[in-house]
N, C-alpha and C positions, 0 to 999 in steps of 0.2 A: 436763411441759410440753415440746412439740416445739420444737426449736431453729429459729429463723427463719433461713433460708438467705439469704445475701447474693447479689443478682443477679450473674450472670456474663455477659460478652459473648460473641458468636459467635467472635471471634478466639481466645479462650481455649479454647473447645470444639474448634475446628479444630486448634489446636496439640496438644491432648490426643489427638485422633483420629489424629494422625500424618499428615504431609504426603505420605509415600511408602508408605502402606499399599496393599493390593490395590485398595481402592475408588478411591482417587485415581489410581493408575497406570492402571487400566482406563479411567477417564474421560479421563485425559490422552491415551491412545492414540486414543480415539474423537473427541476434540476437535482433536488435532493433524492428523488426516486432513483435515478441512475447511480447516484452516490451510494445509496443503500444496496443496489444490485451489485455494484463493483466490489463491495465487501464480500458478497457471496462468491464472486468469480475469482477474487484474489486469494481467498482463504478456503474455499470449498474443497480443494484437493486434500486438505489435511484430514477431513473425515471421509472423503470419497475413497481414498486409498489408505485408510488407517490401518494400524497394526492389528493383526488378528491372532487369536490363540488357536493352536492346532497341535497335533501329535502324530506320530507314526500310525499308520493303519497296520494292524497285525491280523492278517487273514487266518481264520481258524479260532480266533478269540473274540472277534467282534460280535459273534452271534450270541454271546452271553450278555444280553441286554441289561438284565437286572443285577448283574454281578460284575463289579469293576475291580475286584481284588487282584485279578491277574495283571493289572497294570504294575503292581509292585515288583513282579519278577520278569515282566516282558519289556518294560521300558524304564530306563534309569531315571531317577528323580533329580530335578534341578533344585538344589538346596537353596540357592539364592531366591528363587521365585516360589519355591515350595509347590511345584507342580511337575507333571511328567515332562521330560525333555522333549523339545519340539522337533529335533532334527535327527535323532538316533534312537535305536532300539537294541535290545540284546539279540545276539545271533542265536539261531536254533540248530539243534543237532541234525535234524533232517530238513529237507526243503519244504516239506508239508507238515503243518501242525495238526495233530489229530484231536487231542483232548485239552490242549491249552493248560498243561500242568507245569509246575516249576522244573521238573526234570527234563523237559523238552528244550530248555534254554540253557545257554552257557554264558559265563561271565566275560563276554566280549561284545563290544558295541559295533554296530554297522549302520550306515546311513539309511534313511527311510526310502522305501520304494514308492510309497503312496501315503496320503495323509487323510486324517479325519479332522474336519474343521468345526469350530463352534457354530451354533445355530445362527441362521441368518443368511441373507443373500449378499455377501460382501464381495468386493472387487477381488480380493486375494483368493477367495474360495472359487469364484467363477473362472478365474484365469489360472487356477491351480499353481499359485506362486509360493507354496510352502517351502521354507528354507531358502528362498531367493529374495532376501530382504533388499538386496541392491536393486532388484527390479521394482519393488514397491517404492523405495526411496527415489528411484529415478523419475517417478511421476512428478514429484515436486521440483526436481532439477529441470526437467523438460518444460514444465509450466513456467518456472521463473526465467528460463532461457527465452521463452516466447515473450514474456513481459519485458525482458531486457531489449529484445528486438523491436517491441512495439513503441517504446518511448520516442525514439527519433523519428519514426515513420509518422506517428500521431502528431508530433510537433510540427513537422513539415506540412501535413495536411491542414492542421488547424491554422497555421500562420498564412498559408497560401489560399485556402479555399473557405476558411471560416470556422468559427468555434462550433456552430451547430452541425455543420457537415461532419466534423470529427466525431461529435457525440453520436450522430446518426449511423455513421459507418461502424463505429466501435460496438454499439448496441446490436446492430443487425448481425455483425460477425459473431458476437457472443451467442446470439440466438441460434444461428445456423450451425456453427461448429460445436456448440455446447449440446444442443439436442442431438446432433449427429453422433456425438460421442456415446450417447446412451444406447445407440443401436449397434455399436461395434462388438464383434465377437472375436477379434484378434488383438493380441497385446500390442503389436507394432502399429496397427491402425488406430488403436486407442491412444497411444503416445502421439501419433501424428495429429490427431484431432485436438489433443490437449495443446500442442504447440501452436496450431493454427488458431485455435480459439484465443489463446493468450496473445499471440503475435498480432492478430488483427483487432482484437477486442480489448487488449490490455490498456489502451489509452482512454477508457471510459471515464475513470475517475479524474485524471488531470484535465481532460477536456471540459467536463461538467464543472469542475472546480474553477477553472479560469473564466468560464462564461459567467458563473455566479459572482466571482470577485469583481468582474468588469461591469456588473450591474450597479455597483455602489461607489460612493466617494471614499476618500482616504480614511475618514473617521469610522466607517463601518466595515472595513476590510477584515479586521481581526474577528469581529462578531460573526461575519459570514464564514470565515475559515473555521471557527469553532463549531458552527452549525454543521458544516460538512463533516468535520471530524467526529462529532457526537453521533451523527447519522450513521457513519461507518461503524462505530462501536455497537450501536443498536443492531445493525445488520449482522455483526459477528455473534452477538448473543442469540439472535434468531437462528443463525446458522447452526450453533451448537445444540439448541433445542430441537431443531428439525432433525439433525443427525441422531439425536438421542432417541427419537420416537420412530424414525423411518429406517428400517434395517436393510432395505434394498437400495443399492447404490444407483441403480437405473432410475427408480422412482425419485430418489433424492435429486438426481440431475434434472429430471423433468420439472420438478417443482422450482428449482433454482433458476433455470434458464428460460422458462416459458414467458415470464413477464418482460423479458428484454425486447420482445417484438412490439410491445406497447410504446416503449421509448423510441424505437426505430420509426414508428409511425407518427407520433405526435410531435417529435422534435422538429419536423419539417414545417409545422404550423407556428412555431415560435419565431420571435424576431431575432435577428443576428445581433451580435454585440456592437453597440454604437461606437465603442472605442476602437474595435477592430476595423470597422468601416471607415472611420476617420484615418486610421493608419494606412489604409489602402487608397486614400484620396476620394472615397465615395461619400463626400460630405452631405449631399442632398438626401441620400438614403438614410444616413444617420440622423439628420434633422427630422425627417418624416417619422422615424421610429420614436424619437424623443417627443414629438408632438402627439403622437398616438398614446404614448405612456402618460403624458400630462392629462389628456382627456379621460383616460381610464381612472386616473387619480383625482378627477374633478378639479383640475387646475386649468387656468387660462394659459395656453402655450405662449401667448405674447409676453407674459410675465417672466418667462425663462430667457428672453432676449436671445433666441436661437440664431437670429440673423448675425449676431456678433460672435457666434461660436468660432473660436480659433482652431485652425488645423495646423499643428506644428510641422507636419510632414510636407505641407504645401508652402510653408514659409520660405522665401528665397534664401534666407541665411542658412537654412538647413539643407540646401541642395548643393551638391558637389558639381564641379565643372565637368568631370568625366562621367558623371552619373553612375558611379560605381554602385553595385548592389549593396543592400544593407548587410548581407552576409559577409561580403568582402570587407566592408568597413568594420564589422565586428571582429574579423580575424586580424585586422591591422591595428586594433586598439589594444594596447598593453593593459590598460585598466580593465577592460572587459575580459581579457584573457585571464588576468590574475584573479578577478572576481569569479570567473567560471570555474577555475581549478579549485579555489578554496571552497566555494559552495558545493562543488561535486564531492569533495572530501567530507564536508560536514554532513551531506546527505548520506554518503556511504557509511559513515560512522553511526548515524541514527538508524539506518536500515539494519546494519549488522547487529548492533546492540539490542534494538527493539525486537527483532525476530529471534535473535539468539537467546535473549532472556525468556521469551515465550516458549521456545522449543525446549530449553533446558529446565523449565519449571514444571514439567509434566509430573515430577515426583512430589509436588506440593500437595497433591490430593490423590486418593486411591481411585476416584472417579475422574476419567479423562475429560468428560464433558464439564463437570464442575470445575476442574482445573483450568480448562480453557476459558470458561466464563469468569473465573477469579482473576486471571491475569489481564482480561479484557476490561472488566468493570473498574479496575483501578485506574484506567485511562480517563474515565469520565470526569473526576475532579480536576485532572490535569487540563482538560479542555475547557473547563469552567474558569479555572484560575488564569489560564493563558490570556483570556479576554481582558482581565484586569491588569496583569503585570506588564504585558507588552505595551499598553498605552501609558501606564504610569511610570514604568522604569525604562522603557525603550527596548529595542530588539537586542542590542549587543549585551547589555547587562543581564537580560533574561537568559540569553544563550550561554554566556560564560558561567553564570551561577549554576545552571542546571547541568551543564557538562561536567563541572567540577563535582557537584553533588552526586551525579551518576558514577563518576570515577571513584569517589570516596566510598560509596556504598558497595560497589562491586569489589573493591580491594578489601574492605572489611569482611565481606561475605567470604572472600577467598581465603583469608589468613586467620580469622578468628575461629575458635572452636564452634562447631555447629550446635545450635540449641533451638528447639521448637519455639521457645519464648521470644527470641529476637531474630533468628536467622530469616524466617519468613517475612516479618515486617521490614527488615533491611532490604531483602530481595525485592519486595513490592515497592519500596521507596525508590529503589534503582529503576524499576520499570516505570514508575510514575514520572521520575525526572527525565528519563529519555523520551517518554511520550510527550512531555511538555516541550522538550528541545526539538523533537521531530515536528510538532505542530508549528513551533516558532520558525524553524527552517523553511517550512513550506510557505509560510507567509512572507518571510524575509526574502527568499529567492524571487518571489513574484514582484517584489518592490525594487530590486536593484537592476533589473534588465528592462530594456525599452519595449514598448507595445509591439512594434513591428517585428521584433525577434523574441518576444517573451516566451511564447509557447515552445519554440525551438530550443531556446537555451534552458528553459525549465526541464524540458524533456531530456536534454543532454545530462543535466544534473541528476535527474531521476534515473537515467540509465546507469550512471555511476553508482547510484544507490542500489540498483539491482545487483551489482556485484556483491554488496553486503548481504542481500537476501539470498544470493546463490551460495555464499560461503556459510551462512548461518546454520543450515541444516547439517553441515559437517562438523560443527563445533562439539557436539556430544562425543565424537570419536576421540577428542583430545583428553577425555577423562582417563583413558587407558595409560596415558603418560603421566598426568597429574590431575587430580580431581579439581584443582583450582585454576587450571590453565585457561579455560574459556573466560571466566570472569576477570582474570588478570588482563587478558587481551582486551576485553571490553573496557576496563578501566583505563588502560593505556591509550586506546583510541580516543576516549572522551577527553583525556588530559591534553592531547595534541590538538584536538578540535577547539578546546577552550582558548588556546593560545592563538590559533588561526583567526578566530572571530575578531580579535583585537585589530586585525589588519583591514577590516571592512568598515564601510561608512554606516552611520546611524540613519535610519529611514523613518523614524517616528514623526508623525505629522508632516510628512513630505508627500506631495502628490506623485502618482505613478509617472515615471519618465516615459515620454512617448517616442523619443528619438535616442540614438546612440549618444549624441552630444549631451542630451539632458542626463542620461545615465552616467556619463563620465563626470558631469558637473557635481554629482553627489560626492565623489571622492575629493574633488577640488574644494568643495565647501568644507569638508572635514579637515583638509589641510589648512585652509584659511582660519578655521575656528581654533585649531591647535596653535597656530602662529600668533593669533591675536590674544589668546589666553596667556 
């Protein structure tokens, strides 16, 4: 009589398969490349539509190429920046300037009619956006609005049609609309292409991230997440270096977006996520992929006992009588609802503080490229440390400590007298702590939602996070009311988030839930552990 094999779960199979075998290493390389590109596409607009230096054009004086002394009496000086004012000039007695002498000007300022821009082929210069800062700033808002719209769309595509389909669509859209933007000669068309590129391609990172996480078992999820995060940082550094040496925004775009077509091609030759296939009841396809992976890793597929691979979504106890959709079940689950709202707020806090600190830190260095790299490089130790602390101390403790640390550093920076000796280090510690929290939230959110709804619910949380990234560019405007207002807001948000984390379950050493019932069980296990203690 044949022995009845006890069903095994996918995490056990992935552990036996080996997280760092040739199959996974190849897939990591192929998936980390779109992660690298996503850093270009999410942050590229910062340098693409960066602030430019310009001044009024004064016809009749511009011909004096080797003599700029006339600037002293033709254009008022901006004492704060110690340079000619960008948006006004002194009025003239006559409509036409003949000799460009001081007696042709009067002590009355008028708006500029035209502008002289600094050297280079910048976006501001080509579209003649002098003294229209709102149009330049609108680029970032439009881009983030597209990213906001992309999250839910990408999640639906990923959960319904597959992870690699979502990666392929996002990379192809990034290529088409990104390259198309480089050919635009109209400001409104340029904005439209920005929105379309972000709207259809903005899901590149979360789709590649989810596919990478689902390649490994529970013990390697933190390491894989850290790999994705550090790859993103490397991309940001390369982005700043590229912008430093390429002064044409069109060439800059070509260099950034051309590689996306490679991802759009090779992703179709990759295997789909076995976990996603199981969640869709396509067990045979999942088993074939796992057998293929075993052969690539020089393992005997029979040792994986794939015939005993359990499929929780096909288990009769996980089926409902009325066969309600998984989405309807999620809506009716108060546990999932509470978890979704809290995780969305945590994500929004991280997004607001993370981007807010980056934007408000531009005064840390006179060189904007060095400044950008400075606030980015500080993230690397956070991504290294998160690998250790999440597994050693758990998700909840890590999040609480870093939210509190970020709150304390922001409040100290806000209220203590500014000093170059300690203000900048405190500021960078705040950026470091919110980076660690951001990385932890990304991992944590992927662990508290079920496989069959994971990408959709992650995308919902990420969409809430986009609210933070939309608000962040506006926070420098608060300086006109009080110089400490932005960091006070950042600190307050972090304190609230640290308290909300206490209402969530711990997921350390817990396998990914495949069904809504398993996801709900995480909270029940938390309740039982509290009662028993």
